[in-house]
C-alpha positions as CSV (number, residue, x, y, z in Angstrom):
1,X,-11.5,-13.8,29.3
2,X,-11.6,-14.8,25.6
3,X,-12.3,-18.4,24.7
4,X,-9.0,-20.2,23.9
5,X,-8.2,-23.3,21.9
6,X,-6.1,-24.8,19.2
7,X,-5.8,-26.0,15.6
8,X,-6.3,-29.8,15.8
9,X,-6.5,-32.7,13.5
10,X,-9.9,-33.3,11.9
11,X,-9.9,-37.1,12.8
12,X,-11.5,-36.5,16.3
13,X,-11.6,-32.8,17.1
14,X,-13.7,-33.2,20.3
15,X,-11.1,-35.7,21.8
16,X,-8.3,-33.3,20.8
17,X,-10.2,-30.4,22.5
18,X,-10.6,-32.3,25.7
19,X,-6.9,-33.4,25.7
20,X,-5.9,-29.7,25.5
21,X,-8.6,-28.3,27.7
22,X,-9.6,-26.2,24.7
23,X,-12.8,-24.2,24.5
24,X,-12.3,-23.6,20.8
25,X,-11.0,-25.8,17.9
26,X,-10.0,-25.1,14.4
27,X,-9.4,-27.8,11.7
28,X,-9.3,-28.5,8.0
29,X,-12.0,-30.6,6.3
30,X,-9.5,-32.4,4.1
31,X,-5.9,-32.1,2.8
32,X,-5.1,-28.4,2.9
33,X,-2.9,-28.7,-0.1
34,X,-5.6,-30.6,-2.1
35,X,-8.4,-29.4,-4.4
36,X,-10.8,-32.1,-3.3
37,X,-14.0,-31.0,-1.6
38,X,-14.5,-31.0,2.2
39,X,-15.4,-34.3,4.0
40,X,-17.0,-34.5,7.4
41,X,-16.3,-37.7,9.2
42,X,-18.4,-39.2,12.0
43,X,-16.0,-38.2,14.7
44,X,-15.9,-34.7,13.2
45,X,-19.7,-34.4,13.5
46,X,-19.4,-35.0,17.2
47,X,-18.0,-31.5,17.8
48,X,-21.4,-29.9,16.9
49,X,-23.4,-28.9,19.9
50,X,-20.6,-30.1,22.2
51,X,-20.1,-26.7,23.7
52,X,-16.7,-26.3,22.0
53,X,-16.6,-23.5,19.5
54,X,-15.7,-24.5,15.9
55,X,-13.7,-22.7,13.2
56,X,-12.9,-24.3,9.9
57,X,-9.7,-23.4,8.0
58,X,-10.1,-23.4,4.2
59,X,-7.5,-25.2,2.2
60,X,-4.2,-23.3,1.5
61,X,-4.6,-23.9,-2.3
62,X,-7.5,-21.4,-2.4
63,X,-6.5,-18.2,-4.2
64,X,-9.5,-16.2,-5.3
65,X,-7.4,-13.1,-6.0
66,X,-5.3,-14.5,-8.9
67,X,-5.9,-13.6,-12.5
68,X,-5.3,-17.2,-13.5
69,X,-8.7,-18.7,-14.3
70,X,-7.5,-22.2,-13.8
71,X,-6.8,-21.4,-10.1
72,X,-9.4,-18.6,-9.4
73,X,-12.5,-20.5,-10.6
74,X,-11.9,-23.7,-8.7
75,X,-10.8,-21.6,-5.7
76,X,-14.3,-20.0,-5.6
77,X,-16.0,-23.4,-5.8
78,X,-13.8,-24.8,-3.1
79,X,-14.5,-21.8,-0.9
80,X,-18.2,-22.2,-1.3
81,X,-18.1,-25.9,-0.6
82,X,-16.1,-25.3,2.6
83,X,-18.6,-22.7,3.7
84,X,-21.5,-25.1,3.3
85,X,-19.6,-27.8,5.2
86,X,-18.7,-25.3,8.0
87,X,-22.4,-24.5,8.3
88,X,-23.2,-28.2,8.8
89,X,-20.9,-28.1,11.8
90,X,-22.2,-24.9,13.3
91,X,-18.9,-23.2,12.8
92,X,-18.3,-19.7,14.0
93,X,-16.2,-18.8,10.9
94,X,-14.3,-20.0,7.9
95,X,-10.7,-18.8,7.8
96,X,-9.2,-18.2,4.3
97,X,-5.9,-16.6,3.3
98,X,-5.9,-13.4,1.3
99,X,-4.1,-14.9,-1.7
100,X,-2.0,-13.1,-4.2
101,X,-1.6,-12.0,-7.8
102,X,1.2,-12.7,-10.2
103,X,4.5,-10.8,-10.1
104,X,3.6,-8.7,-13.2
105,X,-0.1,-8.2,-12.3
106,X,-1.8,-5.0,-10.9
107,X,-2.8,-5.7,-7.3
108,X,-6.1,-4.0,-7.9
109,X,-7.1,-7.0,-10.1
110,X,-6.8,-9.1,-7.0
111,X,-8.9,-6.8,-4.9
112,X,-11.5,-6.7,-7.7
113,X,-11.5,-10.5,-7.8
114,X,-12.2,-10.7,-4.1
115,X,-15.2,-8.4,-4.5
116,X,-16.5,-10.6,-7.2
117,X,-16.4,-13.5,-4.8
118,X,-18.9,-11.8,-2.5
119,X,-21.0,-10.4,-5.3
120,X,-21.5,-13.9,-6.7
121,X,-21.7,-15.8,-3.4
122,X,-24.9,-17.4,-2.4
123,X,-26.3,-16.5,1.0
124,X,-24.2,-18.3,3.7
125,X,-24.6,-18.8,7.4
126,X,-20.9,-18.8,8.3
127,X,-18.8,-15.6,8.1
128,X,-15.7,-15.6,5.9
129,X,-12.7,-14.5,8.0
130,X,-9.8,-13.3,5.8
131,X,-6.4,-13.9,7.5
132,X,-3.3,-11.8,7.1
133,X,-0.4,-13.7,5.6
134,X,3.4,-13.7,6.2
135,X,5.0,-13.5,2.8
136,X,4.7,-12.6,-0.8
137,X,5.4,-9.4,-2.6
138,X,2.0,-9.3,-4.3
139,X,0.0,-10.7,-1.5
140,X,-3.4,-9.2,-0.8
141,X,-3.2,-9.4,3.0
142,X,0.5,-9.2,4.1
143,X,0.9,-5.4,4.6
144,X,-1.8,-3.3,6.2
145,X,-1.9,-0.9,3.3
146,X,-2.9,-3.8,1.1
147,X,-5.5,-5.0,3.7
148,X,-6.9,-1.4,3.6
149,X,-7.3,-1.6,-0.1
150,X,-8.9,-5.0,0.2
151,X,-11.4,-3.8,2.7
152,X,-12.2,-0.8,0.5
153,X,-12.9,-3.2,-2.4
154,X,-15.2,-5.2,-0.1
155,X,-17.1,-2.3,1.2
156,X,-20.7,-3.2,1.8
157,X,-20.1,-6.9,2.5
158,X,-20.0,-8.6,5.9
159,X,-16.4,-9.8,6.0
160,X,-14.5,-10.8,9.1
161,X,-10.8,-10.7,9.9
162,X,-8.4,-13.2,11.5
163,X,-5.2,-11.8,12.9
164,X,-2.2,-14.1,13.0
165,X,0.6,-12.9,15.3
166,X,3.4,-14.9,13.5
167,X,2.2,-13.7,10.1
168,X,2.1,-10.1,11.2
169,X,5.6,-10.3,12.7
170,X,7.1,-12.1,9.7
171,X,5.2,-9.9,7.4
172,X,6.8,-6.8,8.8
173,X,4.0,-5.3,10.9
174,X,4.9,-4.4,14.5
175,X,2.7,-6.1,17.1
176,X,2.8,-3.2,19.6
177,X,-0.1,-1.4,17.9
178,X,-1.2,-3.8,15.2
179,X,-4.6,-4.3,16.8
180,X,-5.4,-0.6,16.8
181,X,-4.2,-0.2,13.2
182,X,-6.2,-3.2,11.9
183,X,-9.3,-2.1,13.8
184,X,-9.0,1.3,12.1
185,X,-9.2,-0.6,8.7
186,X,-11.6,-3.5,9.3
187,X,-13.6,-2.3,12.3
188,X,-13.4,-5.9,13.7
189,X,-11.1,-8.8,14.6
190,X,-13.0,-12.0,14.8
191,X,-10.3,-14.4,15.7
192,X,-6.6,-14.4,16.8
193,X,-4.2,-17.0,15.6
194,X,-1.8,-16.8,18.5
195,X,1.6,-18.0,17.4
196,X,5.3,-17.3,18.1
197,X,7.6,-17.1,15.0
198,X,10.7,-19.1,14.4
199,X,12.0,-16.4,12.1
200,X,12.9,-12.7,12.3
201,X,10.8,-9.7,11.9
202,X,9.8,-9.0,8.2
203,X,11.4,-12.3,7.1
204,X,8.3,-13.3,5.1
205,X,8.6,-16.8,6.5
206,X,5.5,-18.6,7.8
207,X,7.0,-20.9,10.5
208,X,5.2,-21.0,13.8
209,X,6.8,-21.7,17.2
210,X,5.5,-22.5,20.6
211,X,4.8,-19.4,22.8
212,X,8.1,-18.2,24.3
213,X,10.2,-20.4,22.0
214,X,10.4,-18.1,19.0
215,X,11.6,-14.6,18.1
216,X,8.5,-12.6,19.3
217,X,8.5,-10.9,22.7
218,X,5.8,-12.9,24.6
219,X,4.5,-9.6,26.1
220,X,3.7,-8.4,22.6
221,X,1.7,-11.5,21.9
222,X,-0.2,-11.2,25.1
223,X,-0.8,-7.5,24.4
224,X,-2.4,-8.4,21.0
225,X,-4.7,-10.9,22.7
226,X,-5.7,-8.4,25.4
227,X,-6.4,-5.6,22.9
228,X,-8.3,-7.7,20.3
229,X,-10.5,-9.3,22.9
230,X,-11.4,-12.1,20.4
231,X,-11.4,-15.9,20.6
232,X,-7.9,-17.3,20.4
233,X,-6.6,-20.3,18.5
234,X,-3.0,-21.5,18.9
235,X,-1.5,-23.0,15.8
236,X,1.7,-24.1,17.6
237,X,3.2,-27.6,17.5
238,X,0.7,-30.1,18.8
239,X,2.9,-31.3,21.6
240,X,3.0,-27.8,23.2
241,X,-0.6,-26.7,22.6
242,X,-2.0,-27.7,26.0
243,X,0.9,-25.8,27.6
244,X,0.4,-22.8,25.4
245,X,-3.4,-22.7,26.2
246,X,-2.6,-22.9,30.0
247,X,0.0,-20.1,29.6
248,X,-2.5,-17.8,27.9
249,X,-5.2,-18.5,30.6
250,X,-2.7,-17.7,33.3
251,X,-1.4,-14.5,31.8
252,X,-4.6,-13.1,30.3
């Protein structure tokens, strides 16, 4: 049985874990839409050595793929500072979205920019887990063919993968065999973001729903969790997270 938990608020992650009977928590270390560096509060520090596994989600604003220097350079700095903060908490991984390039840009530029991140990155204790995304025509990690090109660019580096079920569905990748297809590319799945989707297949919309309340067949979601055999984090509405965790434990 994989360890199961939820994305929670950073104010008191240990209390939130206990309220949900979660073995795993994921949280931000600041405003996810902000360029300010990570902050670790006293209550947040209590999660370390608690027995609850920790994952840190990097801010959404990070886009290391872009050709825009005013975004790419601060993105690299923010990624590095979040890695250092995640290490302070003994985190199992830092999740970051794949990012995108501009409408008129060659996607290869984005893959090359990702490689430069790891070429220039100082040694870090916490693995970077790149997450598939739901939308964007020039996204680095929406479609599996783009993920394959990204992994080719990152050959030789220790990079992990986070599979989001809502993002795969909304991004137009069928869940029936998505684990096998991703494993053929990356060789690993380090974390599952287990979410239903409020929107239709290939909609490009990143809107999560509680398990069984969206447009994804629940058996497909369970199949992904079984096949991946990785830790699971639900990013569903907070009021349903305890129920979603209990559902997964019962059916897995």
